[in-house]
C-alpha positions in Angstrom: 0.1 -33.6 56.5 2.9 -34.8 54.2 0.8 -34.4 51.1 -0.1 -30.8 51.9 1.6 -27.8 50.4 3.6 -25.4 52.5 0.9 -22.7 52.7 -1.8 -25.3 53.6 0.4 -26.9 56.2 1.0 -23.5 57.8 -2.8 -22.9 57.8 -3.4 -26.2 59.7 -0.6 -25.4 62.1 -2.2 -22.0 62.7 -5.6 -23.6 63.4 -4.0 -26.0 66.0 -2.1 -23.2 67.6 -5.2 -20.9 67.8 -7.2 -23.7 69.4 -4.4 -24.3 71.9 -4.2 -20.5 72.6 -8.0 -20.4 73.0 -7.8 -23.3 75.5 -5.1 -21.6 77.6 -7.0 -18.3 77.6 -10.2 -20.1 78.5 -8.4 -21.7 81.5 -7.0 -18.4 82.5 -10.4 -16.7 82.2 -12.0 -19.4 84.3 -9.3 -18.9 87.0 -10.1 -15.2 87.2 -13.9 -15.1 86.9 -14.8 -18.6 87.7 -17.1 -20.5 85.4 -17.2 -19.1 81.8 -19.1 -20.3 78.7 -17.0 -23.2 77.4 -17.0 -22.2 73.7 -16.7 -18.4 73.8 -12.9 -18.1 73.1 -13.0 -21.1 70.8 -15.1 -19.1 68.3 -12.2 -16.8 67.9 -9.9 -19.7 67.1 -12.4 -21.0 64.5 -12.8 -17.6 62.9 -9.1 -17.0 62.8 -8.3 -20.4 61.3 -11.1 -20.2 58.7 -10.2 -16.6 57.7 -6.5 -17.5 57.2 -6.8 -21.0 55.8 -10.3 -21.5 54.5 -12.7 -24.4 55.0 -10.3 -27.1 55.9 -8.4 -25.3 58.7 -11.7 -23.8 59.9 -13.3 -27.2 60.2 -10.1 -28.6 61.9 -10.2 -25.8 64.4 -14.0 -26.4 65.0 -13.5 -30.1 65.7 -10.4 -29.6 67.9 -12.2 -26.8 69.8 -15.3 -29.0 70.3 -13.2 -31.9 71.7 -11.1 -29.6 73.9 -14.2 -27.8 75.3 -16.0 -31.1 75.9 -13.0 -32.7 77.7 -12.0 -29.7 79.8 -15.0 -27.5 80.4 -18.1 -29.6 80.3 -18.9 -31.7 83.4 -17.9 -34.2 84.1 -14.4 -32.9 83.3 -11.8 -35.1 81.6 -14.6 -37.3 80.1 -16.6 -37.4 76.9 -19.6 -38.9 78.8 -21.9 -35.8 78.8 -25.6 -35.3 79.1 -28.1 -34.7 76.3 -28.2 -30.9 76.8 -24.4 -30.6 76.6 -24.4 -32.8 73.4 -26.8 -30.3 71.9 -24.5 -27.4 72.9 -21.5 -29.1 71.3 -23.5 -29.9 68.2 -24.6 -26.3 67.9 -21.0 -25.1 68.3 -19.9 -27.6 65.6 -22.6 -26.4 63.2 -21.8 -22.8 63.8 -18.1 -23.5 63.3 -18.8 -25.2 60.0 -20.9 -22.3 58.9 -18.3 -19.8 59.8 -15.7 -21.9 58.0 -17.9 -22.1 54.9 -18.5 -18.4 54.8 -14.8 -17.7 55.2 -14.0 -20.2 52.5 -16.4 -18.4 50.2 -14.7 -15.1 50.8 -11.3 -16.6 50.4 -12.3 -18.2 47.1 -13.7 -14.9 45.8 -10.5 -13.2 46.8 -8.4 -15.8 45.2 -10.3 -15.6 41.9 -10.1 -11.8 42.0 -6.3 -12.1 42.5 -6.1 -14.6 39.6 -8.2 -12.4 37.4 -6.0 -9.4 38.3 -2.9 -11.4 37.6 -4.2 -12.5 34.2 -5.2 -9.0 33.3 -1.8 -7.7 34.4 -0.1 -10.3 32.2 -2.2 -9.2 29.3 -1.4 -5.5 30.0 2.3 -6.2 30.4 2.5 -8.5 27.4 2.0 -5.4 25.1 0.1 -7.4 22.5 -2.4 -4.6 22.2 -2.5 -1.1 23.6 -4.6 -0.9 26.9 -5.6 2.4 28.5 -7.7 3.4 31.5 -9.7 6.5 30.7 -12.3 8.8 31.9 -14.9 10.9 30.2 -13.0 14.1 30.6 -10.4 13.0 28.2 -7.7 11.9 30.7 -5.8 8.6 30.6 -4.9 7.5 34.1 -2.9 4.4 33.1 -1.6 2.8 29.9 0.7 0.0 28.9 3.9 0.3 26.9 2.2 -0.8 23.7 -0.1 2.2 23.7 2.6 4.6 24.7 4.9 3.4 21.9 1.9 3.6 19.5 1.5 7.4 20.2 5.2 8.1 20.8 4.7 9.3 24.4 6.8 8.3 27.5 5.6 7.0 30.9 6.8 10.2 32.5 4.6 12.2 30.2 1.7 9.9 31.1 2.2 10.5 34.8 2.4 14.3 34.2 -1.0 14.1 32.6 0.2 15.1 29.1 -1.4 12.0 27.4 -5.1 12.7 26.9 -7.2 10.8 24.4 -9.4 13.8 23.8 -6.5 16.0 22.7 -5.1 13.2 20.6 -8.3 12.8 18.7 -8.5 14.7 15.4 -11.7 16.9 15.1 -13.2 14.8 12.4 -13.5 11.8 14.8 -15.3 13.7 17.5 -18.7 12.4 16.4 -17.5 8.8 16.4 -16.1 9.2 20.0 -19.5 10.7 21.2 -21.3 7.8 19.6 -19.0 5.3 21.4 -19.5 7.1 24.8 -23.2 7.0 24.3 -23.1 3.3 23.6 -20.9 2.8 26.7 -23.4 4.6 28.9 -26.3 2.5 27.6 -24.8 -0.9 27.3 -21.5 -0.8 29.3 -19.5 -1.8 26.2 -19.2 -0.4 22.7 -18.7 -2.1 19.4 -15.2 -1.9 17.9 -14.7 1.2 15.8 -11.8 2.7 13.9 -10.3 6.2 14.2 -6.9 7.9 14.2 -4.8 9.3 17.1 -2.4 12.2 16.7 1.0 11.2 17.8 3.3 13.4 19.8 5.1 14.5 16.6 1.8 15.3 14.8 1.7 12.3 12.6 -1.4 10.0 12.7 -1.8 6.4 13.6 -4.9 4.4 12.6 -6.4 2.3 15.4 -9.2 -0.1 16.1 -10.7 0.5 19.6 -12.9 -1.7 21.8 -14.1 -0.1 25.1 -15.9 -1.1 28.3 -16.9 0.8 31.5 -15.4 0.1 34.9 -17.5 -0.3 38.1 -20.7 0.4 36.1 -19.8 4.0 35.7 -20.0 5.5 32.2 -17.4 8.2 33.2 -14.5 5.8 33.3 -13.4 2.6 31.6 -10.8 0.6 29.8 -10.1 0.5 26.2 -8.2 -2.1 24.1 -6.4 -0.4 21.1 -4.9 -2.2 18.1 -2.5 -0.4 15.7 -3.9 -0.6 12.2 -0.9 0.8 10.4 0.3 -2.5 8.9 -3.2 -3.5 8.0 -3.9 -0.2 6.3 -0.6 -0.5 4.4 -1.5 -4.0 3.3 -4.9 -2.8 2.1 -3.3 0.1 0.2 -0.8 -2.3 -1.4 -3.6 -4.6 -2.3 -5.6 -1.7 -3.9 -2.4 -0.7 -5.7 -1.9 -4.2 -7.0 -5.5 -4.4 -8.1 -5.2 -1.0 -9.8 -2.0 -2.1 -11.5 -3.6 -5.3 -12.6 -6.6 -3.4 -14.1 -4.2 -1.0 -15.7 -2.1 -3.8 -17.2 -5.2 -5.6 -18.4 -6.4 -2.4 -20.1 -3.0 -1.8 -21.6 -2.9 -5.3 -22.9 -6.3 -5.0 -24.4 -5.4 -1.6 -25.9 -2.2 -3.1 -27.3 -4.2 -5.9 -28.9 -6.6 -3.4 -30.4 -3.7 -1.3 -31.7 -2.0 -4.4 -33.3 -5.3 -5.4 -34.9 -5.7 -1.9 -36.3 -2.1 -1.9 -37.5 -2.6 -5.2 -39.3 -5.7 -3.8 -41.0 -3.8 -0.7 -42.0 -0.9 -2.8 -43.2 -3.1 -4.9 -45.4 -4.7 -1.8 -46.8 -1.4 0.0 -47.4 0.2 -3.0 -49.1 -2.9 -3.8 -51.2 -3.4 -0.3 -52.6 -0.1 0.0 -54.5 -0.2 -3.7 -55.4 -3.6 -3.2 -57.0 -2.3 -0.3 -59.1 0.8 -2.3 -60.1 -1.2 -5.4 -61.1 -3.9 -3.4 -62.9 -1.5 -1.4 -65.0 0.6 -4.5 -65.7 -2.4 -6.3 -67.1 -3.3 -3.3 -69.2 0.2 -3.2 -70.6 0.2 -6.9 -71.3 -3.3 -7.1 -72.9 -3.7 -3.9 -74.7 -2.0 -1.8 -77.4 -1.3 1.7 -75.8 0.3 4.8 -77.3 3.6 6.0 -76.0 2.1 8.7 -73.7 -0.2 6.1 -72.0 2.6 3.6 -71.7 4.8 6.2 -70.0 2.0 7.1 -67.7 1.4 3.4 -66.8 5.1 2.8 -66.1 5.3 5.9 -63.9 2.3 4.7 -61.9 3.8 1.3 -61.5 7.2 2.7 -60.4 5.6 5.1 -58.0 3.5 2.4 -56.3 6.4 0.0 -56.3 8.5 2.6 -54.5 5.7 3.3 -52.0 5.5 -0.4 -51.3 9.2 -0.6 -50.9 9.2 2.2 -48.4 6.5 0.4 -46.4 8.6 -2.8 -46.4 11.7 -0.8 -45.4 9.9 0.7 -42.5 8.8 -2.7 -41.3 12.3 -4.1 -41.6 13.8 -1.1 -39.8 11.3 -1.7 -36.9 12.2 -5.4 -36.8 16.0 -4.6 -36.8 15.5 -2.1 -34.0 13.4 -4.5 -31.9 15.8 -7.4 -32.3 18.9 -5.2 -31.9 20.2 -5.9 -35.4 20.3 -2.3 -36.7 23.8 -1.4 -37.9 25.0 2.2 -37.6 28.1 3.3 -39.5 29.4 5.9 -37.0 31.4 8.8 -38.3 31.5 12.6 -38.2 28.3 13.9 -39.9 27.5 17.4 -41.0 23.8 17.9 -40.2 23.6 20.9 -42.6 24.3 18.5 -45.5 21.8 16.0 -44.0 19.1 18.6 -43.9 19.8 19.9 -47.4 19.6 16.4 -48.8 16.3 15.7 -47.0 14.9 19.0 -48.3 15.8 18.1 -51.9 14.0 14.8 -51.5 10.7 16.2 -50.2 10.7 19.4 -52.2 8.8 17.9 -55.3 6.0 16.7 -53.0 5.8 20.1 -51.3 5.7 21.9 -54.6 2.9 19.6 -55.9 0.8 20.7 -52.9 1.9 24.4 -53.2 3.4 24.2 -49.7 6.0 26.8 -48.9 9.2 25.0 -47.8 11.8 27.1 -46.0 15.0 26.4 -44.1 17.1 28.2 -41.6 20.5 26.5 -41.4 23.5 27.5 -39.3 26.5 26.8 -41.4 28.7 26.7 -38.2 26.5 24.2 -36.4 29.3 21.7 -36.5 29.5 17.9 -36.7 27.8 15.1 -34.8 28.9 11.5 -34.4 26.5 9.2 -36.2 25.3 7.4 -39.3 24.7 9.9 -42.1 22.1 7.7 -43.9 20.1 7.1 -40.8 20.2 10.7 -39.7 19.0 11.7 -43.2 16.2 9.1 -42.7 15.2 10.9 -39.5 15.0 14.3 -41.1 13.3 13.0 -44.2 10.7 11.2 -42.1 9.9 14.4 -40.2 9.8 16.5 -43.3 7.7 14.1 -45.3 5.3 13.8 -42.4 5.0 17.6 -42.2 4.3 17.8 -46.0 1.8 14.9 -45.8 -0.2 16.4 -43.0 -0.1 20.1 -44.2 -2.9 21.1 -46.6 -2.2 22.9 -49.9 -1.0 26.5 -49.5 0.5 25.9 -46.1 4.1 26.0 -45.0 6.8 23.8 -43.6 10.0 25.1 -42.0 13.1 23.4 -40.8 15.7 25.0 -38.6 19.2 23.8 -37.7 21.0 25.6 -34.8 23.8 24.9 -32.3 22.9 25.1 -28.6 25.7 24.5 -26.1 26.5 20.8 -26.2 23.8 19.9 -28.7 22.8 20.6 -32.3 19.1 21.1 -32.6 16.9 20.4 -35.6 13.3 21.8 -35.6 10.6 20.9 -38.1 7.5 23.0 -37.9 4.4 23.1 -40.0 0.9 24.6 -40.4 -0.8 21.3 -40.8 -3.5 19.4 -39.1 -1.8 19.4 -35.7 -2.1 16.7 -33.0 -4.9 16.3 -30.4 -3.7 16.6 -26.8 -4.8 13.1 -26.0 -2.8 11.7 -28.9 0.4 13.7 -28.3 1.9 11.3 -25.7 1.7 8.4 -28.2 3.0 9.9 -31.4 6.3 8.1 -31.1 4.9 4.7 -30.2 4.8 1.9 -32.7 1.5 1.0 -34.3 -0.2 4.1 -32.9 -1.9 6.6 -35.2 -4.4 9.4 -34.4 -6.6 7.9 -37.2 -6.1 4.2 -37.7 -9.2 3.5 -39.8 -8.8 2.2 -43.3 -10.8 5.2 -44.6 -8.4 7.8 -43.2 -7.3 10.6 -45.5 -3.5 10.0 -45.1 -1.7 6.9 -45.9 1.2 5.2 -44.1 1.7 2.6 -41.3 2.4 5.0 -38.5 5.9 3.7 -38.1 7.8 6.7 -39.3 7.9 8.6 -36.0 8.6 5.5 -34.0 11.6 4.9 -36.2 12.6 8.5 -35.8 12.7 8.2 -32.0 14.6 4.9 -32.0 17.2 6.3 -34.4 17.7 9.5 -32.5 18.0 7.7 -29.2 20.6 5.3 -30.8 22.6 8.4 -31.6 22.4 9.6 -28.0 19.9 12.3 -28.7 16.3 13.1 -27.9 13.2 14.0 -30.0 10.0 15.8 -28.7 6.7 16.7 -30.3 4.6 19.8 -29.6 1.2 21.0 -30.9 -1.2 23.7 -29.9 -4.0 21.4 -31.0 -5.9 20.1 -34.0 -5.6 22.4 -37.0 -2.8 24.4 -35.5 0.3 22.6 -36.8 3.0 20.7 -35.0 6.7 21.2 -34.0 9.2 18.3 -33.8 12.6 19.0 -32.2 15.6 16.7 -32.5 18.6 17.3 -30.2 21.9 15.5 -31.0 25.2 15.7 -29.1 28.0 17.5 -31.0 31.2 15.9 -32.1 33.6 15.5 -29.2 30.9 15.8 -26.4 31.0 13.0 -23.8 27.5 11.6 -24.8 28.2 8.6 -27.0 25.8 7.2 -29.6 24.3 3.9 -28.7 25.4 2.1 -31.8 24.0 -1.4 -32.5 25.6 -3.9 -34.8 24.1 -7.2 -35.9 25.8 -10.6 -35.4 25.2 -11.4 -39.0 24.6 -9.7 -42.3 22.2 -6.7 -42.3 18.8 -7.1 -43.9 
């Protein structure tokens, strides 16, 4: 018995002890009542040994019992030389003992497997890999592991008090799904995994994936395995957000390419138009004899178109300097009243040519701002010239200069074509125009307002655009910090000569 484990060794010792006890009791019984059936008490030893130890100890007790009964109780005593009838009796006992041992072994095996199964299930429950609950159809939860309780933010004391109920934790919109799962459990004993949400103790929701099965064949109670889907849902939302961002970025890139293509088409048109006028009149002056009036007209046309082309090139250079950080600002105290007056003088001829009423409301005590006088005049001139360009004949353009707390505000309003709501957010972007076709009514590259915004921001200010809609005019407002206020202009200086 050296190779046997402790429990098995004990079972064999019990089998031998039970046979010895049966032998003693059989002898005592014979002394009191005389002759007794030789195997009657040995059956008890076999049953006890097989029940406690299984097949091996049961067979051992059967064999020992057969030997002891044959030697002691079957005549002739103290001898194994017995007649045929007694051999049959011993054989029947041995067969019956073997059957009893086999039956007990089967029961023990089932019991051992059940215990193993219960132990494995308990390990799964206690491992808290997934939430596990034991439920009934009335909505109660009789038992749950820590994973589920942590999932729904309840304690084990609250579970024991009956406060954790799956029916109460289910939002109303999932009632139909629960009923469908219960119906499937009643018909098949299991249900297909389904998703829903549980209400936590604090009222928040947790998304879960549930798989259920009935217990003991009863559809009124069962076990459910519950997996928290919070992280998975977050990953799915992040993936959807990434996909949406990617689609948005692709659309923005495609739009940017279209805008650049449209800008290049506009640029070629705007450069070619004045150049054609210059070349045409230059050839006429060189090849024909013209009177003085015609010559003066030709030279005026050439000069006007050359200036227009020069403005286009200056706008392009300004944008390039701003993008590359090479724009130089000569910072000093600037009177915005003088800046506005100078810009008005510049655009007044164009306004008069279109019979546009040009008016100004200037606060003489508005004060000074730190900045570059030339660049600030460029800002006001761009806004005024835009207003005049987009205002039809007989309209009006008004500029107002006022001081407001820490800022000085310049407002340019007009009665022009206005801005469509969908175009309003993009009026200060480079290469963006409400009408970018080469057949549009108004000229220009659409860089003026982009330059305005960049110059204003470099001075530490802001610029905004408003419009009630197409045909209802527009209002542009520039706010610049006053001299001595803590906001400093973001001056840029180039590392080499300015363009």
